[in-house]
N, C-alpha and C positions, 0 to 999 in steps of 0.2 A: 123716125116717123111715128111710131107707136106712142112715143112720149108727147107728142104734140097732138096727134089726131085720134089716138086710141086704135086698138086692133082691128075692129070691124071696119071703122073708116078708113083706115090706112089701106086696106085691101081693094075696097072700092076706088078710092083715088089713084091708087096704082094703075088699076086696070081701065078705069072708065073715064076720069078727068082728062080732058085735053088741054095740054099746057098751052097757055096763049102764045109764049114765045117761039114754041116749037111746031105747034099744029098736030101733036100725036101725044097719046098717053104716056105717063112716065115709064111704065113697065115696057113699053115698045123701044122707048129710047135706051133703057138700060140694056135690053137685048141686043140692041144695035151697037153698043159700046160707048154711049155718051158717057162722059165723066159724072160719077155720082153727085159730085159737089156742084156741077151745073144744073143737073136735075133737081136737087135739092133747092139751090137758089131759085129756080123757076117756081118750084111749088110754093116756097115762101113767098114770092112776088103775087103769085095768083090768089093765095089764101090769106093775105096780108098778116103774115107771122111777124110779130114785132122782133126787131133786131136782137134784143136781149134774149129771145128764146130760140133764134136760129141756130145755136151752136149745141142745144140740148141741155139736159140738166148736168148739173155739177154731180159728180161721184165722189 
């Protein structure tokens, strides 16, 4: 997430942004055990992350 949104914005998104497809913030979903990939996909959908950036940076 830091690679896409930056550190400060990532923290805000995790705690504050309510994911449209779940009705809860990402941090709560992660605490509840929702698969991280599913949370990331929902974030990508909500923030219109282009498909080519959804897998992160190549290392």
